[in-house]
C-alpha positions as CSV (number, residue, x, y, z in Angstrom):
1,M,-0.9,10.0,7.8
2,K,2.3,9.4,9.8
3,I,3.7,5.9,10.4
4,L,5.4,5.6,13.8
5,S,7.7,3.1,15.5
6,A,6.8,1.6,18.8
7,Q,9.0,4.0,20.7
8,Q,7.7,7.0,18.8
9,M,4.1,5.9,19.7
10,R,5.1,5.6,23.4
11,E,6.6,9.0,23.4
12,L,3.5,10.5,21.7
13,E,1.3,8.9,24.4
14,Q,3.6,10.3,27.1
15,R,3.3,13.8,25.6
16,A,-0.4,13.5,25.7
17,V,-0.3,12.5,29.3
18,N,2.0,15.5,30.0
19,E,-0.7,17.7,28.4
20,G,-3.4,16.5,30.8
21,A,-4.6,13.1,29.6
22,T,-4.2,9.9,31.7
23,Y,-3.0,6.5,30.6
24,Y,-6.3,5.0,31.8
25,F,-8.2,7.5,29.7
26,L,-6.2,6.4,26.6
27,M,-6.8,2.7,27.5
28,K,-10.5,3.2,28.0
29,T,-10.9,5.1,24.7
30,A,-8.8,2.6,22.9
31,G,-10.8,-0.4,24.2
32,Q,-14.1,1.2,23.4
33,A,-12.9,2.1,19.9
34,A,-11.8,-1.5,19.3
35,A,-15.1,-2.8,20.4
36,Q,-17.0,-0.4,18.2
37,V,-14.9,-1.6,15.2
38,L,-16.0,-5.1,16.0
39,L,-19.6,-3.9,15.9
40,D,-19.4,-1.7,12.8
41,R,-16.8,-3.4,10.6
42,M,-17.1,-7.1,11.5
43,G,-20.8,-7.2,12.2
44,A,-20.9,-8.4,15.8
45,K,-24.6,-8.3,16.9
46,Q,-26.4,-8.5,20.2
47,G,-26.3,-12.0,21.6
48,C,-23.2,-13.2,19.8
49,Q,-20.3,-14.6,21.7
50,V,-16.9,-12.8,21.8
51,A,-13.8,-14.2,23.4
52,V,-11.3,-11.5,24.3
53,V,-7.8,-13.0,24.6
54,C,-5.8,-10.7,27.0
55,G,-2.2,-10.5,27.9
56,K,-0.9,-9.0,31.2
57,G,0.2,-5.6,29.9
58,N,-1.8,-2.6,28.7
59,N,-2.8,-4.2,25.5
60,G,-4.6,-6.7,27.6
61,G,-6.1,-3.8,29.5
62,D,-7.5,-2.5,26.2
63,G,-9.1,-5.9,25.7
64,C,-10.7,-5.8,29.1
65,V,-12.2,-2.4,28.4
66,A,-13.5,-3.8,25.0
67,A,-15.1,-6.8,26.8
68,G,-16.9,-4.5,29.3
69,Y,-18.1,-2.2,26.5
70,L,-19.4,-5.2,24.5
71,K,-21.2,-6.6,27.5
72,Q,-23.1,-3.3,27.9
73,K,-24.1,-3.6,24.2
74,G,-25.7,-7.0,24.8
75,I,-22.7,-9.0,23.5
76,Q,-21.8,-12.2,25.4
77,A,-18.2,-11.3,26.0
78,V,-15.7,-13.4,28.0
79,I,-12.1,-12.5,29.1
80,L,-9.4,-15.2,28.6
81,L,-6.2,-14.4,30.6
82,I,-3.4,-16.2,28.9
83,D,0.0,-15.5,30.3
84,G,-0.6,-14.1,33.8
85,E,-2.6,-11.6,35.8
86,P,-2.5,-8.0,34.7
87,R,0.7,-6.3,35.8
88,T,0.1,-2.6,35.3
89,P,-2.2,-0.5,37.5
90,D,-4.4,0.5,34.5
91,A,-4.8,-3.1,33.2
92,V,-5.7,-4.2,36.8
93,A,-8.3,-1.4,36.9
94,A,-9.7,-2.4,33.5
95,L,-10.1,-6.0,34.5
96,K,-11.9,-5.1,37.7
97,A,-14.2,-2.8,35.8
98,A,-15.0,-5.5,33.3
99,S,-15.7,-8.1,36.0
100,A,-18.0,-5.6,37.8
101,C,-20.0,-5.4,34.5
102,G,-20.5,-9.2,34.7
103,V,-17.9,-10.3,32.2
104,P,-16.7,-13.8,33.0
105,V,-12.9,-14.3,33.4
106,W,-11.1,-17.6,32.6
107,R,-7.4,-18.2,33.2
108,Y,-5.4,-20.4,30.8
109,W,-3.1,-21.7,33.5
110,E,-6.0,-22.9,35.6
111,S,-8.2,-24.4,32.9
112,K,-6.7,-24.7,29.4
113,E,-9.6,-26.9,28.3
114,K,-12.2,-24.2,29.3
115,V,-10.2,-21.5,27.5
116,F,-10.1,-23.6,24.4
117,E,-13.8,-24.3,24.7
118,K,-14.6,-20.6,24.9
119,L,-12.3,-19.9,21.9
120,D,-14.0,-22.6,19.8
121,G,-17.5,-21.5,20.7
122,A,-16.9,-17.8,20.0
123,D,-18.3,-16.0,17.0
124,F,-15.5,-13.4,17.2
125,I,-12.1,-13.3,18.9
126,I,-10.4,-10.1,20.0
127,D,-6.6,-10.5,20.2
128,A,-5.3,-8.3,23.0
129,L,-2.3,-10.3,23.9
130,Y,0.8,-8.2,23.1
131,G,0.3,-5.1,20.9
132,I,3.2,-3.1,19.7
133,G,5.6,-4.2,22.5
134,F,6.0,-7.8,21.2
135,Q,9.5,-9.0,20.6
136,G,11.1,-12.4,20.0
137,A,8.8,-15.4,19.2
138,L,5.6,-16.9,20.6
139,S,6.1,-19.3,23.4
140,E,4.9,-22.9,22.8
141,P,1.5,-22.4,24.7
142,M,0.9,-19.2,22.8
143,Y,1.8,-20.7,19.5
144,E,-0.7,-23.6,20.1
145,L,-3.4,-21.1,21.0
146,V,-2.8,-18.9,18.0
147,Q,-2.8,-21.8,15.6
148,R,-6.0,-23.1,17.0
149,V,-7.7,-19.7,16.5
150,N,-6.2,-19.3,13.0
151,S,-7.5,-22.7,11.9
152,K,-11.1,-21.5,12.4
153,G,-10.5,-18.5,10.1
154,G,-12.1,-15.1,9.5
155,R,-13.2,-13.8,12.8
156,V,-10.2,-12.1,14.6
157,L,-9.9,-8.5,15.5
158,S,-6.4,-7.6,16.7
159,I,-5.7,-4.6,18.9
160,D,-2.7,-2.5,17.8
161,L,-1.1,-5.5,15.9
162,P,-1.7,-9.2,15.6
163,S,0.1,-10.9,18.4
164,G,3.3,-12.5,17.1
165,V,4.1,-9.5,14.9
166,Q,7.1,-7.4,15.7
167,C,6.2,-3.7,15.4
168,D,9.3,-2.1,14.0
169,T,10.6,-4.9,11.7
170,G,7.4,-6.6,10.6
171,R,8.9,-9.9,11.4
172,V,6.8,-13.0,12.2
173,I,9.1,-15.6,13.8
174,N,6.8,-18.6,14.3
175,G,3.3,-17.5,13.5
176,A,0.9,-14.8,14.6
177,F,-2.8,-14.2,14.8
178,Q,-4.3,-13.9,11.3
179,A,-6.5,-10.9,11.8
180,T,-9.6,-10.1,9.8
181,V,-9.3,-6.5,11.0
182,T,-6.5,-4.8,13.0
183,V,-7.3,-1.6,15.0
184,S,-4.4,0.8,15.2
185,F,-4.7,3.8,17.5
186,T,-4.1,7.4,16.5
187,T,-1.9,6.6,13.5
188,L,-0.3,3.7,11.6
189,K,2.7,1.7,13.0
190,A,5.6,0.3,10.9
191,A,4.3,-3.3,10.9
192,H,1.1,-2.2,9.2
193,V,3.0,-1.4,6.0
194,L,5.9,-3.9,6.3
195,Y,6.2,-7.4,4.8
196,P,5.3,-10.1,5.9
197,S,3.4,-8.5,8.8
198,M,0.9,-6.7,6.6
199,D,-0.4,-10.1,5.5
200,Y,-1.4,-10.8,9.1
201,C,-3.1,-7.5,9.7
202,G,-6.0,-7.9,7.4
203,E,-7.9,-4.6,7.0
204,T,-6.2,-2.0,9.2
205,V,-8.5,0.6,10.7
206,V,-7.1,3.7,12.5
207,A,-9.1,4.9,15.5
208,S,-8.7,8.0,17.6
209,V,-8.0,7.7,21.3
210,G,-8.4,11.4,22.0
211,I,-4.7,12.5,21.5
212,D,-4.6,16.1,20.3
213,Q,-4.0,16.2,16.6
214,A,-1.4,19.0,17.1
215,L,0.7,16.6,19.1
216,V,0.4,14.0,16.4
217,E,1.6,16.6,13.8
218,E,4.6,17.4,16.0
219,S,5.6,13.8,16.5
220,P,8.7,12.3,14.9
221,Y,7.8,9.6,12.4
222,L,9.3,6.9,10.1
223,Y,7.3,7.5,7.0
224,Q,4.0,9.1,5.8
225,T,1.2,7.8,3.6
226,V,0.0,9.6,0.5
227,T,-3.1,11.5,1.5
228,E,-6.1,12.4,-0.6
229,Q,-5.2,16.0,-0.2
230,Y,-1.7,15.4,-1.4
231,A,-2.9,13.6,-4.5
232,N,-5.6,16.3,-5.1
233,T,-3.2,19.2,-5.0
234,A,-0.9,17.4,-7.4
235,L,-3.5,17.2,-10.2
236,P,-3.3,19.8,-12.9
237,V,-5.8,22.6,-12.9
238,R,-7.2,23.5,-16.3
239,K,-7.2,27.1,-17.4
240,I,-10.0,28.5,-19.6
241,S,-7.4,29.2,-22.3
242,D,-5.8,25.7,-22.3
243,N,-5.5,23.7,-25.5
244,K,-4.0,20.3,-26.3
245,G,-0.6,21.9,-26.7
246,S,-0.6,23.4,-23.2
247,C,-1.8,20.2,-21.6
248,G,1.3,18.3,-22.3
249,T,2.5,15.8,-24.9
250,L,3.5,12.3,-23.9
251,F,5.7,10.3,-26.2
252,S,5.2,6.6,-25.5
253,V,7.3,3.8,-26.9
254,C,5.4,0.6,-26.0
255,G,4.3,-2.7,-27.2
256,S,5.6,-5.7,-29.3
257,Y,4.2,-8.7,-31.0
258,G,2.0,-10.5,-28.4
259,M,2.0,-7.5,-26.1
260,A,-0.2,-5.1,-27.9
261,G,-2.4,-4.8,-24.9
262,A,0.3,-3.1,-22.9
263,A,0.3,-0.2,-25.4
264,V,-3.5,0.0,-25.4
265,M,-3.9,0.1,-21.6
266,S,-1.0,2.5,-20.8
267,T,-2.1,4.9,-23.5
268,N,-5.8,4.8,-22.5
269,A,-4.8,5.4,-18.9
270,A,-2.6,8.4,-19.9
271,L,-5.4,10.0,-21.8
272,R,-7.9,9.5,-19.0
273,C,-5.6,11.4,-16.7
274,G,-5.7,14.5,-18.8
275,V,-2.6,14.7,-21.0
276,G,-3.3,16.8,-24.1
277,L,-1.7,14.5,-26.7
278,V,-0.2,11.1,-26.8
279,R,2.2,10.2,-29.6
280,L,2.5,6.4,-29.6
281,A,5.5,4.8,-31.2
282,L,5.1,1.0,-31.8
283,P,6.3,-1.8,-34.1
284,R,4.5,-1.7,-37.4
285,C,3.4,-5.3,-36.9
286,I,1.0,-4.5,-34.0
287,Y,-0.2,-1.1,-35.3
288,P,-3.5,-2.5,-36.8
289,I,-4.3,-4.2,-33.5
290,V,-3.7,-1.2,-31.3
291,A,-5.3,1.3,-33.7
292,S,-8.4,-0.8,-33.7
293,Q,-8.7,-0.3,-30.0
294,L,-7.6,3.4,-29.7
295,V,-8.4,6.3,-32.0
296,Q,-7.1,9.1,-29.8
297,P,-3.2,8.8,-30.1
298,V,-1.1,10.1,-32.9
299,Y,0.6,6.9,-34.1
300,I,4.2,6.5,-35.1
301,P,4.6,3.0,-36.5
302,V,8.2,2.1,-37.1
303,E,10.2,-0.8,-38.6
304,D,10.0,-4.0,-36.6
305,S,12.3,-6.9,-36.1
306,D,11.3,-10.2,-34.6
307,G,8.1,-8.6,-33.3
308,G,9.8,-5.6,-31.6
309,I,11.1,-2.2,-32.6
310,S,14.0,-2.4,-35.0
311,G,17.4,-1.0,-34.0
312,S,17.3,1.1,-37.2
313,A,14.4,3.1,-35.8
314,I,16.2,4.3,-32.6
315,P,17.7,7.5,-34.1
316,Y,14.2,8.5,-35.4
317,L,12.6,7.8,-32.1
318,L,15.1,9.8,-30.2
319,E,14.4,12.7,-32.5
320,Q,10.6,12.4,-32.0
321,A,11.1,12.3,-28.2
322,Q,12.5,15.8,-28.3
323,R,9.0,17.1,-29.1
324,A,7.5,15.7,-25.9
325,S,7.0,17.0,-22.3
326,A,7.5,13.4,-20.9
327,V,8.4,10.0,-22.2
328,L,7.0,6.6,-21.3
329,L,9.2,3.6,-22.2
330,G,8.9,-0.1,-21.7
331,C,5.3,-1.3,-21.4
332,G,5.2,-4.6,-23.4
333,L,8.4,-3.5,-25.2
334,G,10.1,-6.9,-25.2
335,L,13.7,-7.7,-24.4
336,S,15.4,-7.9,-27.8
337,E,18.9,-6.5,-28.2
338,A,17.4,-3.6,-30.1
339,S,14.9,-2.7,-27.3
340,Q,17.6,-2.9,-24.7
341,K,19.7,-0.5,-26.8
342,L,16.7,1.8,-27.2
343,V,16.3,2.0,-23.4
344,H,19.9,2.8,-22.8
345,E,20.0,5.5,-25.5
346,F,16.8,7.1,-24.3
347,I,18.2,7.3,-20.7
348,R,21.3,9.1,-22.0
349,A,19.5,11.5,-24.4
350,V,16.1,12.4,-23.1
351,R,15.8,15.8,-21.4
352,V,12.3,15.5,-20.1
353,P,10.9,13.3,-17.4
354,L,11.3,9.6,-18.4
355,I,9.1,6.9,-17.0
356,L,10.5,3.4,-17.2
357,D,8.2,0.4,-16.7
358,A,8.3,-3.3,-17.3
359,D,10.8,-4.2,-20.0
360,G,12.2,-0.6,-19.7
361,I,13.4,-1.7,-16.3
362,N,14.4,-5.2,-17.3
363,A,16.7,-3.7,-19.9
364,L,18.7,-2.2,-17.1
365,C,19.7,-5.6,-15.6
366,G,23.4,-5.8,-15.5
367,H,23.6,-2.2,-16.7
368,I,21.9,-0.3,-13.9
369,D,24.8,2.3,-13.7
370,I,23.4,3.8,-17.0
371,L,20.8,5.5,-14.8
372,K,23.6,7.8,-13.5
373,E,24.0,9.2,-17.0
374,A,20.4,10.4,-17.2
375,K,19.9,14.1,-18.2
376,A,16.4,14.4,-16.7
377,P,14.3,13.0,-13.9
378,V,13.7,9.2,-14.2
379,I,10.8,7.4,-12.6
380,L,11.2,3.6,-12.3
381,T,8.1,1.5,-11.5
382,P,9.3,-2.0,-10.7
383,H,7.4,-4.8,-9.0
384,P,9.4,-6.8,-6.5
385,G,10.5,-9.3,-9.2
386,E,11.9,-6.5,-11.4
387,C,13.5,-4.8,-8.5
388,A,15.1,-8.1,-7.5
389,R,16.6,-8.6,-11.0
390,L,18.1,-5.1,-10.8
391,F,20.0,-6.0,-7.7
392,D,20.5,-9.7,-8.4
393,V,18.6,-10.9,-5.4
394,T,15.4,-12.8,-4.9
395,A,11.9,-11.2,-4.8
396,E,11.5,-12.5,-1.3
397,Q,14.6,-10.6,-0.2
398,V,13.1,-7.4,-1.7
399,Q,9.8,-8.0,0.0
400,T,11.3,-8.4,3.4
401,A,13.3,-5.2,3.0
402,R,11.1,-3.1,0.7
403,F,12.0,0.3,2.2
404,D,15.7,-0.5,2.0
405,Y,15.6,-1.5,-1.6
406,A,13.4,1.4,-2.6
407,Q,15.7,3.9,-1.0
408,R,18.8,2.2,-2.3
409,L,17.4,2.4,-5.9
410,A,16.4,6.0,-5.5
411,Q,19.4,7.3,-3.7
412,D,22.2,5.2,-5.3
413,Y,21.0,5.8,-8.9
414,G,19.3,9.2,-8.7
415,V,15.8,8.1,-9.7
416,I,12.3,8.2,-8.3
417,A,11.5,4.6,-7.3
418,V,7.9,3.3,-7.3
419,L,8.2,-0.1,-5.7
420,K,4.8,-1.7,-6.5
421,G,2.8,-4.1,-4.5
422,A,0.6,-3.9,-1.4
423,K,1.4,-0.5,0.1
424,T,3.3,0.7,-2.9
425,L,6.3,2.8,-1.9
426,I,7.3,6.1,-3.6
427,T,10.8,7.1,-2.8
428,G,12.6,10.3,-4.0
429,T,16.3,10.9,-4.7
430,D,16.5,12.6,-1.2
431,G,15.2,9.5,0.5
432,E,11.7,10.8,1.2
433,T,9.4,7.8,1.1
434,L,5.6,7.8,0.9
435,V,3.4,4.8,1.4
436,N,0.3,4.4,-0.6
437,P,-2.8,3.5,1.4
438,T,-5.2,2.8,-1.5
439,G,-5.5,-0.4,-3.6
440,N,-6.4,-4.0,-3.1
441,A,-5.5,-7.6,-4.0
442,G,-7.9,-7.5,-7.0
443,M,-5.4,-5.3,-8.8
444,A,-2.9,-8.2,-8.9
445,K,-3.5,-8.9,-12.6
446,A,-1.4,-8.5,-15.7
447,G,-1.9,-5.0,-17.2
448,S,-2.4,-3.2,-13.9
449,G,1.2,-1.9,-14.0
450,D,0.7,-0.7,-17.6
451,V,-2.3,1.4,-16.4
452,L,-0.2,2.9,-13.6
453,A,2.7,3.7,-15.8
454,G,0.4,5.6,-18.2
455,M,-1.2,7.5,-15.4
456,I,2.1,8.6,-13.9
457,A,3.5,9.6,-17.3
458,S,0.4,11.6,-18.1
459,L,0.7,13.7,-14.9
460,A,4.4,14.2,-15.5
461,A,3.7,15.3,-19.1
462,Q,1.3,17.9,-17.8
463,G,4.1,19.5,-15.8
464,V,3.4,17.9,-12.4
465,Q,6.7,17.6,-10.5
466,P,7.9,14.0,-11.0
467,F,7.8,12.8,-7.4
468,R,4.4,14.3,-6.9
469,A,3.3,12.8,-10.2
470,A,4.4,9.4,-9.1
471,A,2.7,9.6,-5.7
472,A,-0.5,11.0,-7.1
473,G,-0.6,8.5,-9.9
474,V,-0.1,5.6,-7.4
475,Y,-2.9,7.0,-5.1
476,L,-5.4,7.4,-8.0
477,H,-4.5,4.0,-9.4
478,G,-5.3,2.4,-6.1
479,L,-8.4,4.4,-5.6
480,A,-9.7,3.3,-9.0
481,G,-8.9,-0.3,-8.0
482,D,-10.9,0.1,-4.8
483,C,-13.8,1.4,-6.8
484,C,-13.6,-1.5,-9.1
485,A,-13.4,-4.0,-6.3
486,E,-16.6,-2.5,-4.8
487,K,-18.4,-2.6,-8.2
488,Y,-17.1,-5.9,-9.7
489,G,-15.4,-7.8,-6.8
490,K,-11.7,-8.5,-6.4
491,L,-11.8,-11.7,-8.4
492,S,-13.5,-10.4,-11.5
493,M,-12.2,-6.8,-11.8
494,L,-9.8,-6.1,-14.7
495,P,-7.2,-3.4,-15.3
496,T,-9.3,-2.2,-18.2
497,D,-12.1,-1.6,-15.7
498,M,-9.8,0.6,-13.7
499,V,-9.2,2.7,-16.8
500,E,-12.9,3.0,-17.5
501,I,-13.7,4.1,-13.9
502,L,-10.9,6.7,-13.8
503,P,-13.1,9.6,-15.0
504,Y,-15.6,9.0,-12.1
505,V,-12.8,8.6,-9.6
506,I,-11.2,11.9,-10.6
507,K,-14.5,13.7,-10.8
508,N,-15.9,12.5,-7.5
509,A,-12.8,12.5,-5.4
510,F,-11.1,15.5,-6.9
511,A,-13.9,17.7,-7.9
512,G,-13.2,20.7,-10.0
513,K,-9.9,19.6,-11.5
């Protein structure tokens, strides 16, 4: 799915009008779609009270249409005009149509107390104040209203974007509606995937307003999401004659004393994603722990020092890596001097796709230029904190400019960057960036990144082009997380649950692979 700027969306709507649609048709369709989301996704039922907070532009017109539609469905809808009478012909027409259906209209500037009374008594609130055209900051009266609504919690549907959010930057100057659900029309907009705005959007639902899909496909865009089809076509197809040797060999160097679980989870995830053989190198001191949990890998226990891999083992490990079709390095590795040297040497020597996670990334702090010496594709999977350490900035700085840092990492250092978090970004060396739509906050647990690293490495070892391996791995990882959230709940789900559910995710979503 494409992700558009505010201007690109306006231009798309104009092209639809040029092809025969009308702006009022788009408004009517949008308002009805928003109302239907309130019914279907938020559980509004006949007889409940809905306050529709309307601005004076076309976003307010969408809200008026929604109010009229809800009234016809037996919902007690009321329109609250906040910052003036409708100023566009279509919004004026929408307000008149809603009034003709019997929807009451209250004006903030005439009776602030009545408006607040209606807000406080509403079961649900539709935010139709500003939409994608909002700039600057909320005025004092608007700020007061927004904070009053937010204090009630859990009952706001925003049309286009939560009011107070800037579409193209994702900035929130002095507060915004905290939406439970945000309805975006036709496609996603930039703020739906930017920080901090995504935290205000809640669940984002994309609804059609009748724009021809051919026009959408032709439209310029900022970014695209990873689609199920993209992930599906990236997965290897098994031939009748395949054997373990033809299905890839992953050489994994993971784990240290106290971090044995990272080796277990990354290896198990790799095996669940189809790689023919995993050869797991690890410090001898944790071998009994890991081997008691996993019987499938071929183990390569090596000399340890202070709980991690000894520097004396590096030449041997480099030799072993030459037998692999991909290498995974870093999960639970530790940050000893030896492990840092190991990472640097592997970057310089390995000639197959190299996936660096966790301490494999931390080993680059202060030495990031080593990436330019790589002989093969490198995939980095940092979370915001790890990315921040690479660039000597704060995690907050990374979060507020995620696309910039992902592209900087990929293009300046010639790697595929997987910047993890909500709406994980996958950026190639050419600057192409995909946004992952799957996943949820229940995945925010230690070990989730180990699972992802193993999945990506498994696909790369099976010959999937590295960028596609990264994107498909991220998508599958998020899909497994969504299945676990549904089965166990976000609070209780574990990364190991995601590994166990992977076979069902792959079988059901990607049948025949």
